[in-house]
Residue, then its C-alpha position, 0 to 999 in steps of 0.5 A: m777251070i778255063g772256059p765253059d763246058l761244051p754244050p750238049p750235042d743238040v745245042p750250038l757252040s758258043v764263041d766262048a766254048w769254041a775259043s777255049r775247048w780243045p782242039t778249036g781252042a788251040e793257039k798252035m799245034e805242032l808235031w814233035d817226033g811223032v807227038i802232037v803238041c797243042y798249045g793253049e790253056f787246057d784242063e782235064r775236060d780237054v784231055e777227055i775230049a782228046q782221049r775220045t778223039y785219039p783212042g788208045r793214045r796217051i794224052v798228057l796235060t802238061d803243067d803249063g796247060m798244053i796237051e800232048i798226044h803220045p803213042a800208046g805206052a808208058 
């Protein structure tokens, strides 16, 4: 598990949560053929955040911890 969980909505963010959770924890973001690629060390908690941010899109956590945000579909 990388970094702390996000705090509840009524609690301020810590520097550790801000620096490790998606999207503020992304080291770099690029757009490749319509796919957003977020570089960093993310986990399933970040995938859940991205799914809420981009409903209907397919969120992929790569083997090396990056997040890809694809159009809907297979």
